[in-house]
C-alpha positions in Angstrom: 17.4 17.2 13.0 16.1 17.6 9.4 17.2 20.5 7.2 13.6 21.6 6.8 11.4 22.4 9.7 8.9 19.6 10.1 5.9 21.4 11.6 2.5 21.7 10.1 1.9 25.0 8.3 -1.7 25.3 9.4 -3.5 23.9 12.4 -7.1 24.4 13.5 -9.9 22.6 15.3 -11.6 21.7 12.1 -8.8 19.3 11.2 -10.1 16.2 13.0 -11.3 13.3 10.8 -8.8 12.1 8.3 -11.6 10.6 6.1 -12.4 14.0 4.7 -9.0 13.9 3.0 -10.3 11.2 0.6 -13.0 13.6 -0.7 -10.5 16.4 -0.8 -8.0 14.4 -2.9 -10.7 13.2 -5.2 -11.8 16.8 -5.8 -8.4 18.2 -6.6 -7.9 15.3 -9.1 -11.0 16.3 -11.0 -9.5 19.6 -12.2 -5.9 20.7 -13.1 -6.0 23.7 -10.9 -8.4 25.2 -8.3 -8.4 27.8 -5.6 -9.2 27.8 -1.9 -12.7 29.3 -2.4 -13.7 26.7 -4.9 -12.1 23.7 -3.2 -13.3 24.5 0.3 -16.9 25.1 -0.8 -17.0 22.1 -3.0 -15.8 19.9 -0.1 -18.5 21.4 2.2 -21.2 20.9 -0.5 -20.2 17.2 -0.9 -20.2 16.3 2.8 -23.2 18.3 3.9 -25.7 17.1 1.2 -28.7 15.6 2.8 -30.2 12.1 2.9 -33.9 11.6 3.5 -34.5 9.3 6.4 -37.7 7.8 7.7 -38.6 6.0 11.0 -37.8 3.8 12.6 -34.3 5.1 13.2 -31.5 2.7 14.3 -29.9 3.1 17.7 -26.6 4.5 16.4 -28.4 7.3 14.6 -30.6 8.1 17.7 -27.6 8.2 20.0 -25.6 10.4 17.6 -28.5 12.9 17.2 -29.0 13.0 21.0 -25.3 13.7 21.8 -23.9 15.5 18.8 -26.8 17.4 17.1 -27.7 19.6 20.1 -27.8 23.0 18.4 -31.2 24.7 18.2 -31.2 24.3 14.4 -31.8 20.6 14.9 -34.8 21.0 17.2 -37.3 19.5 14.8 -35.0 16.7 13.7 -34.4 15.8 17.3 -38.1 15.8 18.0 -38.8 13.3 15.2 -35.7 11.1 15.8 -35.7 11.0 19.6 -39.4 11.3 20.5 -40.8 9.2 17.7 -44.0 11.0 18.1 -44.5 11.5 14.4 -44.6 8.0 13.0 -44.9 9.0 9.3 -42.5 11.9 9.5 -39.1 11.9 7.7 -36.0 14.0 8.3 -33.1 15.1 6.2 -29.7 14.3 7.7 -26.3 15.4 6.3 -24.4 12.5 4.8 -21.4 13.1 7.1 -23.7 12.8 10.1 -24.7 9.3 9.0 -21.1 8.3 8.6 -19.9 9.9 11.9 -22.7 8.0 13.7 -21.1 4.7 12.8 -20.3 2.8 16.1 -17.1 1.4 14.5 -15.5 4.8 14.4 -13.1 5.7 17.3 -14.4 9.3 17.5 -17.7 11.0 16.5 -16.3 14.6 16.6 -15.1 16.7 13.7 -18.2 17.4 11.6 -17.5 20.1 9.0 -19.8 23.1 8.9 -20.4 25.7 6.2 -18.7 28.6 7.7 -15.4 26.6 8.0 -15.2 26.0 4.2 -11.7 27.6 4.0 -10.2 25.7 6.9 -10.0 22.0 6.2 -8.2 22.2 2.8 -5.1 23.5 4.6 -4.6 20.0 6.1 -4.2 18.7 2.5 -1.6 21.3 1.6 0.2 20.9 5.0 0.5 17.1 4.4 1.7 17.7 0.8 -1.3 16.0 -0.8 -2.3 19.3 -2.5 -0.1 21.9 -4.0 -0.1 25.3 -2.3 -1.3 28.2 -4.4 -2.8 26.3 -7.3 -4.6 23.8 -5.1 -3.9 21.1 -7.6 -3.1 17.5 -7.0 0.3 16.3 -5.9 1.3 12.7 -6.6 0.9 11.8 -2.9 -2.8 12.4 -3.3 -2.8 9.7 -6.0 -1.2 7.3 -3.5 -4.1 7.8 -1.1 -6.6 7.5 -3.9 -4.9 4.3 -5.1 -5.7 2.6 -1.8 -9.2 4.1 -1.5 -11.9 2.0 -3.1 -14.0 3.9 -5.6 -17.0 3.0 -3.5 -15.7 5.1 -0.6 -15.3 8.1 -2.9 -18.8 7.6 -4.3 -20.1 7.3 -0.8 -19.6 11.1 -0.3 -22.2 11.6 -3.0 -24.7 8.8 -2.2 -25.0 7.3 1.3 -23.4 3.8 1.5 -23.5 2.1 4.9 -21.1 -0.6 3.8 -18.4 1.8 2.5 -18.1 4.5 5.2 -15.3 6.8 4.0 -14.6 7.9 7.5 -13.1 4.5 8.3 -9.4 4.4 7.7 -8.0 1.1 6.4 -4.4 -0.1 7.1 -3.3 0.9 3.6 -4.8 4.4 4.0 -3.3 4.7 7.6 0.2 4.0 6.2 -0.1 6.9 3.7 -1.5 9.3 6.2 0.9 8.4 9.0 3.8 8.9 6.7 2.5 12.3 5.7 1.9 13.3 9.3 5.3 12.3 10.5 7.1 13.7 7.5 5.4 17.1 8.0 5.0 17.4 11.7 7.7 15.3 13.3 9.3 18.0 15.4 6.1 18.6 17.3 4.6 15.1 17.2 7.4 13.1 18.7 8.0 15.3 21.8 4.3 15.7 22.3 3.6 12.0 22.2 6.6 11.3 24.4 5.2 13.8 26.9 1.7 12.3 26.8 3.1 8.7 27.1 5.0 9.8 30.2 1.9 11.3 32.0 1.1 9.6 35.4 -2.6 9.7 34.7 -4.3 7.0 32.5 -6.0 9.6 30.4 -5.7 13.2 29.5 -7.7 15.9 27.8 -6.9 18.4 25.1 -6.0 21.1 27.7 -3.3 18.9 29.3 -2.0 18.0 25.8 -2.1 21.6 24.6 -0.1 22.8 27.6 2.9 20.8 26.4 3.1 22.7 23.1 4.6 26.0 24.1 7.9 24.5 25.4 8.1 22.1 22.4 7.7 25.0 20.0 10.3 27.2 21.8 12.8 24.3 21.7 12.3 24.1 17.9 12.9 27.8 17.5 16.1 27.5 19.6 17.3 24.5 17.6 16.9 26.3 14.2 17.6 30.0 15.2 21.4 29.8 14.5 21.1 27.7 11.4 21.4 28.8 7.8 17.7 28.6 6.8 15.6 30.4 4.3 13.7 33.6 5.0 10.5 31.6 4.7 11.6 29.2 7.4 12.6 32.1 9.6 9.1 33.5 9.2 7.8 30.1 10.3 10.0 30.2 13.4 8.5 33.6 14.3 5.0 32.1 13.9 5.9 29.3 16.2 7.1 31.8 18.9 3.8 33.7 18.4 1.8 30.5 18.7 3.6 29.4 21.8 2.9 32.7 23.5 -0.8 32.6 22.5 -1.2 29.1 23.9 0.5 30.1 27.2 -2.2 32.8 27.7 -4.9 30.1 27.8 -3.2 27.9 30.4 -5.1 29.4 33.4 -8.3 30.3 31.6 -11.6 28.4 32.0 -12.2 25.8 29.3 -14.3 27.2 26.4 -13.7 24.5 23.7 -11.8 27.1 21.6 -8.8 29.3 21.8 -5.2 29.0 20.6 -4.5 25.9 22.7 -7.4 23.8 21.4 -7.0 25.1 17.8 -3.3 24.0 17.8 -3.5 20.7 19.6 -6.7 19.1 18.2 -5.1 18.1 14.8 -2.3 16.4 16.8 -4.8 14.3 18.7 -8.0 13.4 16.8 -6.4 12.1 13.6 -4.3 9.7 15.7 -7.6 8.1 17.0 -8.4 7.3 13.4 -4.9 5.8 13.1 -5.1 3.8 16.3 -2.4 5.5 18.3 -4.8 7.2 20.7 -8.1 6.1 22.0 -11.1 7.9 23.5 -12.9 6.6 26.6 -15.9 8.6 25.4 -16.2 9.1 21.6 -17.9 12.5 22.0 -15.4 14.1 24.5 -11.9 15.4 23.9 -10.4 13.0 26.4 -7.7 10.5 25.3 -5.5 7.6 26.3 -2.3 6.4 24.7 -2.4 2.9 23.1 0.2 0.1 22.8 0.7 1.0 19.2 1.9 4.5 20.2 4.4 3.1 22.5 5.8 0.8 19.7 6.0 3.8 17.4 7.9 5.9 20.0 10.3 3.1 20.8 11.2 2.6 17.1 11.2 6.3 16.1 13.6 7.1 18.9 14.4 10.8 18.2 13.5 13.7 16.0 17.1 13.7 14.7 16.5 10.2 13.4 13.3 11.0 11.5 14.8 10.7 8.1 16.4 7.4 8.9 13.2 6.2 10.5 11.1 7.0 7.5 13.7 5.4 5.1 14.7 2.3 7.0 12.1 1.4 9.7 8.7 2.9 8.7 7.0 -0.1 7.3 8.4 -2.6 9.8 7.3 -0.2 12.6 3.7 0.0 11.2 3.6 -3.8 11.0 4.7 -4.0 14.7 2.1 -1.4 15.7 -0.6 -3.6 14.0 1.0 -6.8 15.3 1.4 -8.2 11.8 3.6 -11.2 11.1 5.9 -10.0 8.3 9.0 -11.0 6.3 11.4 -9.1 4.0 10.1 -8.8 0.4 12.3 -10.6 -2.1 13.7 -8.8 -5.0 11.3 -10.3 -7.5 8.1 -9.2 -5.7 9.8 -5.8 -4.9 10.5 -5.1 -8.6 7.0 -6.2 -9.5 5.4 -3.9 -6.9 7.6 -0.9 -7.8 6.8 -1.2 -11.5 3.1 -1.5 -10.7 3.2 1.6 -8.5 5.1 3.5 -11.2 2.4 2.6 -13.6 -0.3 3.8 -11.2 1.3 7.1 -10.4 3.1 8.1 -13.6 2.6 11.6 -15.0 1.9 12.4 -18.6 5.7 12.2 -19.2 5.8 8.8 -17.5 7.8 9.9 -14.4 6.8 9.5 -10.7 8.4 10.7 -7.5 10.6 7.9 -6.2 9.3 8.3 -2.6 5.7 8.0 -3.7 6.4 4.9 -5.9 8.2 3.3 -2.9 5.4 4.3 -0.5 2.7 2.7 -2.7 4.7 -0.4 -3.5 5.7 -0.8 0.1 2.1 -0.5 1.5 0.8 -2.9 -1.1 3.4 -5.5 -0.3 2.8 -5.1 3.5 -1.0 -5.2 3.4 -1.4 -7.8 0.7 1.6 -10.1 1.2 2.9 -9.4 4.7 6.2 -8.4 3.1 8.4 -5.4 4.1 10.0 -3.1 1.5 11.5 0.0 3.2 12.0 3.2 1.2 15.8 3.1 1.6 15.9 -0.4 0.0 13.6 0.9 -2.8 16.2 3.5 -3.8 19.1 1.1 -3.6 17.3 -1.5 -5.6 16.3 1.0 -8.3 19.8 2.3 -8.7 21.1 -1.3 -9.0 18.5 -2.2 -11.6 19.3 0.9 -13.7 23.0 -0.1 -13.8 22.1 -3.7 -14.6 19.6 -2.8 -17.3 19.6 0.8 -18.4 16.6 0.1 -20.6 14.4 -0.7 -17.6 14.2 2.6 -15.8 15.3 6.2 -16.1 15.9 8.8 -13.4 15.7 12.5 -13.1 17.1 14.7 -10.3 15.8 17.6 -8.3 17.4 21.0 -8.0 19.8 19.7 -5.4 21.0 17.0 -7.8 19.4 14.2 -5.8 17.5 11.4 -7.5 13.9 12.3 -7.3 11.8 10.8 -10.1 11.7 7.5 -11.8 10.3 6.3 -15.1 9.7 2.6 -15.9 10.4 2.0 -19.6 9.2 -1.6 -19.6 7.4 -4.0 -17.2 10.6 -5.8 -15.9 14.4 -5.7 -16.3 16.5 -8.2 -18.2 17.4 -11.1 -16.0 14.7 -10.3 -13.5 15.3 -12.2 -10.2 
């Protein structure tokens, strides 16, 4: 098991659609620092701005309005869109509603509302895209933005049917899946194993949520006797508290809220965006596992192997989940991709986190050339190149003395393969 506790710091029902993270990462990269108040409210302002729409309305919009916009505040909008009695009338719809109505999306839930302005940004900090406290950009956010077309970022400010930012591309899925596993592995793997082992073909969020208390208690037992920090011990206490709160909801009538739904939704809905779960009905919180999830579980194997999985098998596993035909990247294209990623991600001092450089280089090679470059090989290759040509790259270490950052001093090494 990893030395740090891989469990999300924050979970709530607002954290459903991964597409909002693109807007969040764009926002934190617009300023050096921010705060929760400013960031949360700016995100809400961006996704709730309205677009003026006139009849006739397409079928996808009509169906979305009929099934999702049922609150009384939408009475007039529903009348115009669904009844069509006012031929010359126009309506104002939130830009996020128009994107969520897209029939190509695997789920239509997860709309953000004004009163939840403080909730969604915590997903960004929990996934290490955003720095806690200062709400500034971490390099991982630049990795996501590097694989997000500028048209998708602009689409949060002006409706663009062709560039729906709620769709998740393969490149974006690689970044987000890595973040989710790296920061929530100890809940995710046993939860998904439990769901894959259910006798029923489908399950709802209550069934999934009922698995969480035992998973959380096992994490607490595993770490209780270890030499961990005071902060991590506080996290264990919160896990115990969360497990107890979820248990209290097991026999209660379904309300759509409560500790069980608040805790489990972020472990279900995002994986519909990524293709590991499917929804028979895109408007209901009912799910089925996919073949891609079974491939992931087979290759991940165990929580104890998470570090090895992420270093040695992550890209090949993603390729298998997507049924890609792949090959191993040769040294020449690996070096070119790593140098290019370093250039994209470099700080003002020229350094970039080695993991982020390897992640960006690896996903570019996989999605553009069908070539696999695992993170473990990235580190070994960079060490070799530094010894072969000290004028090519330079390293710095973290507080534990482990190589953490790399700076590319020139485009390619002497005697490039």
